[in-house]
TINUBA-800676 format. One record per residue (C-alpha): residue number from 1; residue in one letter; z, x, y. Coordinates in nm, 3 decimals. Example, Ala and Ser with C-alpha at 12.3 -4.5 7.8 and 13.67 -1.06 7.14 Angstrom:
2
+-----+------+---------+---------+---------+
| pos | code |      c3 |      c1 |      c2 |
+-----+------+---------+---------+---------+
|   1 |    A |   0.780 |   1.230 |  -0.450 |
|   2 |    S |   0.714 |   1.367 |  -0.106 |
+-----+------+---------+---------+---------+
***
This chain:
199
+-----+------+---------+---------+---------+
| pos | code |      c3 |      c1 |      c2 |
+-----+------+---------+---------+---------+
|   1 |    M |  -2.854 |  10.367 | -10.891 |
|   2 |    T |  -2.957 |  10.032 | -10.764 |
|   3 |    I |  -3.139 |  10.023 | -10.422 |
|   4 |    V |  -3.102 |   9.708 | -10.221 |
|   5 |    T |  -3.364 |   9.589 |  -9.994 |
|   6 |    Q |  -3.344 |   9.335 |  -9.726 |
|   7 |    P |  -3.658 |   9.123 |  -9.625 |
|   8 |    I |  -3.783 |   9.212 |  -9.285 |
|   9 |    T |  -3.807 |   8.934 |  -9.051 |
|  10 |    P |  -4.048 |   8.924 |  -8.766 |
|  11 |    F |  -3.823 |   8.737 |  -8.517 |
|  12 |    T |  -3.461 |   8.829 |  -8.551 |
|  13 |    T |  -3.212 |   8.608 |  -8.382 |
|  14 |    P |  -3.037 |   8.817 |  -8.113 |
|  15 |    P |  -2.658 |   8.853 |  -8.136 |
|  16 |    Y |  -2.627 |   8.646 |  -7.841 |
|  17 |    P |  -2.789 |   8.320 |  -7.713 |
|  18 |    L |  -3.129 |   8.331 |  -7.555 |
|  19 |    S |  -3.015 |   8.244 |  -7.204 |
|  20 |    T |  -2.786 |   8.571 |  -7.222 |
|  21 |    S |  -3.092 |   8.785 |  -7.360 |
|  22 |    I |  -3.291 |   8.652 |  -7.053 |
|  23 |    S |  -3.021 |   8.761 |  -6.802 |
|  24 |    K |  -3.006 |   9.097 |  -6.978 |
|  25 |    A |  -3.367 |   9.186 |  -7.002 |
|  26 |    T |  -3.453 |   9.480 |  -6.773 |
|  27 |    S |  -3.832 |   9.445 |  -6.821 |
|  28 |    L |  -4.126 |   9.189 |  -6.832 |
|  29 |    L |  -4.198 |   9.308 |  -7.163 |
|  30 |    Q |  -3.854 |   9.219 |  -7.285 |
|  31 |    L |  -3.877 |   8.866 |  -7.128 |
|  32 |    K |  -4.223 |   8.812 |  -7.305 |
|  33 |    Q |  -4.040 |   8.882 |  -7.613 |
|  34 |    I |  -3.774 |   8.639 |  -7.545 |
|  35 |    H |  -4.038 |   8.374 |  -7.453 |
|  36 |    T |  -4.212 |   8.429 |  -7.787 |
|  37 |    Q |  -3.860 |   8.359 |  -7.957 |
|  38 |    I |  -3.806 |   8.055 |  -7.729 |
|  39 |    L |  -4.157 |   7.910 |  -7.843 |
|  40 |    H |  -4.080 |   7.979 |  -8.214 |
|  41 |    Q |  -3.756 |   7.804 |  -8.227 |
|  42 |    N |  -3.737 |   7.431 |  -8.283 |
|  43 |    L |  -3.561 |   7.342 |  -7.968 |
|  44 |    N |  -3.569 |   7.007 |  -7.795 |
|  45 |    S |  -3.776 |   6.993 |  -7.496 |
|  46 |    S |  -3.486 |   6.963 |  -7.286 |
|  47 |    N |  -3.338 |   7.289 |  -7.408 |
|  48 |    T |  -3.678 |   7.452 |  -7.408 |
|  49 |    N |  -3.760 |   7.372 |  -7.034 |
|  50 |    S |  -3.404 |   7.495 |  -6.937 |
|  51 |    L |  -3.467 |   7.827 |  -7.093 |
|  52 |    L |  -3.822 |   7.855 |  -6.970 |
|  53 |    L |  -3.703 |   7.788 |  -6.632 |
|  54 |    H |  -3.436 |   8.055 |  -6.654 |
|  55 |    L |  -3.709 |   8.286 |  -6.775 |
|  56 |    I |  -3.940 |   8.207 |  -6.465 |
|  57 |    L |  -3.645 |   8.286 |  -6.233 |
|  58 |    S |  -3.568 |   8.616 |  -6.419 |
|  59 |    S |  -3.946 |   8.728 |  -6.455 |
|  60 |    L |  -4.004 |   8.680 |  -6.075 |
|  61 |    Q |  -3.779 |   8.995 |  -6.026 |
|  62 |    F |  -4.058 |   9.217 |  -6.164 |
|  63 |    P |  -4.351 |   9.329 |  -5.975 |
|  64 |    S |  -4.697 |   9.150 |  -6.050 |
|  65 |    S |  -4.514 |   8.878 |  -6.260 |
|  66 |    L |  -4.621 |   8.572 |  -6.024 |
|  67 |    H |  -4.925 |   8.493 |  -6.248 |
|  68 |    Y |  -4.715 |   8.505 |  -6.577 |
|  69 |    S |  -4.449 |   8.280 |  -6.410 |
|  70 |    L |  -4.685 |   8.026 |  -6.304 |
|  71 |    S |  -4.830 |   8.023 |  -6.641 |
|  72 |    I |  -4.481 |   7.955 |  -6.787 |
|  73 |    F |  -4.420 |   7.676 |  -6.524 |
|  74 |    S |  -4.744 |   7.514 |  -6.641 |
|  75 |    S |  -4.647 |   7.505 |  -7.007 |
|  76 |    L |  -4.351 |   7.304 |  -6.907 |
|  77 |    Q |  -4.352 |   6.964 |  -7.066 |
|  78 |    Y |  -4.245 |   6.688 |  -6.829 |
|  79 |    P |  -3.983 |   6.888 |  -6.656 |
|  80 |    K |  -3.686 |   6.678 |  -6.526 |
|  81 |    T |  -3.665 |   6.678 |  -6.151 |
|  82 |    H |  -3.325 |   6.812 |  -6.133 |
|  83 |    L |  -3.462 |   7.131 |  -6.329 |
|  84 |    T |  -3.743 |   7.183 |  -6.086 |
|  85 |    D |  -3.512 |   7.120 |  -5.792 |
|  86 |    K |  -3.294 |   7.421 |  -5.914 |
|  87 |    L |  -3.594 |   7.628 |  -5.942 |
|  88 |    F |  -3.714 |   7.541 |  -5.593 |
|  89 |    R |  -3.341 |   7.597 |  -5.466 |
|  90 |    E |  -3.327 |   7.947 |  -5.639 |
|  91 |    L |  -3.683 |   8.047 |  -5.524 |
|  92 |    S |  -3.618 |   7.943 |  -5.161 |
|  93 |    R |  -3.298 |   8.195 |  -5.166 |
|  94 |    S |  -3.485 |   8.462 |  -5.312 |
|  95 |    K |  -3.644 |   8.774 |  -5.128 |
|  96 |    E |  -3.975 |   8.579 |  -5.160 |
|  97 |    P |  -3.909 |   8.233 |  -5.058 |
|  98 |    V |  -4.276 |   8.153 |  -5.031 |
|  99 |    N |  -4.304 |   8.157 |  -5.421 |
| 100 |    A |  -4.105 |   7.811 |  -5.412 |
| 101 |    L |  -4.397 |   7.663 |  -5.203 |
| 102 |    L |  -4.650 |   7.822 |  -5.452 |
| 103 |    F |  -4.487 |   7.663 |  -5.732 |
| 104 |    Y |  -4.451 |   7.338 |  -5.551 |
| 105 |    E |  -4.842 |   7.361 |  -5.468 |
| 106 |    Y |  -4.923 |   7.411 |  -5.817 |
| 107 |    G |  -4.698 |   7.141 |  -5.967 |
| 108 |    S |  -4.798 |   6.893 |  -5.719 |
| 109 |    R |  -5.149 |   6.941 |  -5.844 |
| 110 |    N |  -5.046 |   6.876 |  -6.193 |
| 111 |    G |  -4.834 |   6.564 |  -6.148 |
| 112 |    L |  -4.502 |   6.734 |  -6.067 |
| 113 |    E |  -4.238 |   6.461 |  -5.958 |
| 114 |    V |  -3.999 |   6.527 |  -5.670 |
| 115 |    D |  -3.705 |   6.342 |  -5.532 |
| 116 |    R |  -3.480 |   6.371 |  -5.219 |
| 117 |    F |  -3.310 |   6.689 |  -5.368 |
| 118 |    S |  -3.655 |   6.868 |  -5.391 |
| 119 |    F |  -3.704 |   6.857 |  -5.007 |
| 120 |    P |  -3.410 |   7.081 |  -4.843 |
| 121 |    P |  -3.519 |   7.398 |  -5.062 |
| 122 |    L |  -3.868 |   7.370 |  -5.008 |
| 123 |    L |  -3.828 |   7.321 |  -4.628 |
| 124 |    K |  -3.594 |   7.614 |  -4.650 |
| 125 |    A |  -3.865 |   7.815 |  -4.815 |
| 126 |    A |  -4.115 |   7.706 |  -4.549 |
| 127 |    S |  -3.856 |   7.808 |  -4.289 |
| 128 |    R |  -3.780 |   8.148 |  -4.412 |
| 129 |    G |  -4.139 |   8.215 |  -4.492 |
| 130 |    L |  -4.248 |   8.091 |  -4.142 |
| 131 |    A |  -4.507 |   7.887 |  -4.342 |
| 132 |    L |  -4.524 |   7.583 |  -4.069 |
| 133 |    R |  -4.837 |   7.428 |  -4.222 |
| 134 |    E |  -4.682 |   7.389 |  -4.561 |
| 135 |    G |  -4.358 |   7.275 |  -4.392 |
| 136 |    M |  -4.545 |   7.008 |  -4.196 |
| 137 |    E |  -4.715 |   6.881 |  -4.520 |
| 138 |    I |  -4.372 |   6.869 |  -4.702 |
| 139 |    H |  -4.238 |   6.678 |  -4.387 |
| 140 |    G |  -4.537 |   6.424 |  -4.428 |
| 141 |    L |  -4.470 |   6.369 |  -4.805 |
| 142 |    G |  -4.092 |   6.324 |  -4.734 |
| 143 |    C |  -4.175 |   6.039 |  -4.486 |
| 144 |    K |  -4.434 |   5.881 |  -4.705 |
| 145 |    L |  -4.180 |   5.857 |  -4.992 |
| 146 |    G |  -3.891 |   5.746 |  -4.743 |
| 147 |    F |  -3.685 |   6.054 |  -4.762 |
| 148 |    D |  -3.715 |   6.126 |  -4.405 |
| 149 |    D |  -3.373 |   5.915 |  -4.306 |
| 150 |    D |  -3.162 |   6.162 |  -4.568 |
| 151 |    P |  -2.941 |   6.380 |  -4.356 |
| 152 |    F |  -2.974 |   6.680 |  -4.595 |
| 153 |    V |  -3.377 |   6.638 |  -4.556 |
| 154 |    Q |  -3.336 |   6.595 |  -4.174 |
| 155 |    T |  -3.114 |   6.920 |  -4.152 |
| 156 |    A |  -3.388 |   7.110 |  -4.341 |
| 157 |    L |  -3.649 |   6.968 |  -4.126 |
| 158 |    L |  -3.464 |   7.048 |  -3.820 |
| 159 |    G |  -3.423 |   7.422 |  -3.945 |
| 160 |    M |  -3.775 |   7.457 |  -4.040 |
| 161 |    Y |  -3.905 |   7.338 |  -3.715 |
| 162 |    A |  -3.664 |   7.561 |  -3.510 |
| 163 |    N |  -3.723 |   7.862 |  -3.731 |
| 164 |    C |  -4.107 |   7.838 |  -3.703 |
| 165 |    G |  -4.073 |   7.823 |  -3.304 |
| 166 |    K |  -4.155 |   7.440 |  -3.275 |
| 167 |    I |  -3.842 |   7.357 |  -3.073 |
| 168 |    E |  -4.013 |   7.040 |  -2.953 |
| 169 |    D |  -4.053 |   6.908 |  -3.293 |
| 170 |    A |  -3.719 |   7.022 |  -3.390 |
| 171 |    R |  -3.591 |   6.826 |  -3.086 |
| 172 |    L |  -3.773 |   6.506 |  -3.209 |
| 173 |    V |  -3.610 |   6.532 |  -3.572 |
| 174 |    F |  -3.272 |   6.621 |  -3.391 |
| 175 |    D |  -3.314 |   6.289 |  -3.169 |
| 176 |    K |  -3.381 |   6.086 |  -3.458 |
| 177 |    M |  -3.084 |   6.196 |  -3.664 |
| 178 |    S |  -2.811 |   5.948 |  -3.725 |
| 179 |    Q |  -2.550 |   6.194 |  -3.798 |
| 180 |    R |  -2.522 |   6.525 |  -3.602 |
| 181 |    D |  -2.271 |   6.762 |  -3.722 |
| 182 |    I |  -2.171 |   7.128 |  -3.639 |
| 183 |    V |  -2.450 |   7.248 |  -3.863 |
| 184 |    T |  -2.720 |   7.062 |  -3.691 |
| 185 |    W |  -2.604 |   7.143 |  -3.344 |
| 186 |    D |  -2.597 |   7.506 |  -3.431 |
| 187 |    I |  -2.945 |   7.501 |  -3.554 |
| 188 |    M |  -3.072 |   7.313 |  -3.239 |
| 189 |    I |  -2.877 |   7.568 |  -3.014 |
| 190 |    D |  -3.009 |   7.868 |  -3.216 |
| 191 |    G |  -3.369 |   7.721 |  -3.180 |
| 192 |    L |  -3.320 |   7.684 |  -2.830 |
| 193 |    L |  -3.180 |   8.026 |  -2.776 |
| 194 |    L |  -3.502 |   8.163 |  -2.986 |
| 195 |    E |  -3.728 |   7.969 |  -2.764 |
| 196 |    W |  -3.576 |   8.041 |  -2.422 |
| 197 |    P |  -3.387 |   8.362 |  -2.449 |
| 198 |    F |  -3.128 |   8.442 |  -2.175 |
| 199 |    R |  -3.271 |   8.697 |  -1.935 |
+-----+------+---------+---------+---------+
***
């Protein structure tokens, strides 16, 4: 009788790609195990960063995971702005939109680059989280970088000021807009109704 033994490998490759494993994870412990697999594979930095951003978004659904998610974010090597923009966009739509502002603040202290696509989700997060001070700081940076003429940034600014109850500031943004569409008019009217409800 012959006994065949197979070597035990510490990290087995899952039957599906790591991105699918991340999506199927049901606990923070599983995500940490997948994180280990990502780090042990020889992937190029672009693929690694993309998987790590997916891991960050998935980990935030679990309680007490913000510190872990920030530690993953700090390990990203020169993340491309389109990846961080995606992160900001997804976080601004989440149950905890202020997490987008936390990641932005942490990243900006560590040399994170932003582009014109970074501002609308960050301003949306400030709007949804009623974080007026942070929204005003982001507005200032947008002006400094010359993005204040971008129609998407202007619309996000308008929404942030209107939602935070600063209708006069929203009106200033609205008056400076070169293009007003149904969305901007709707935001302005909703802001006015919030400020001066019918009695």
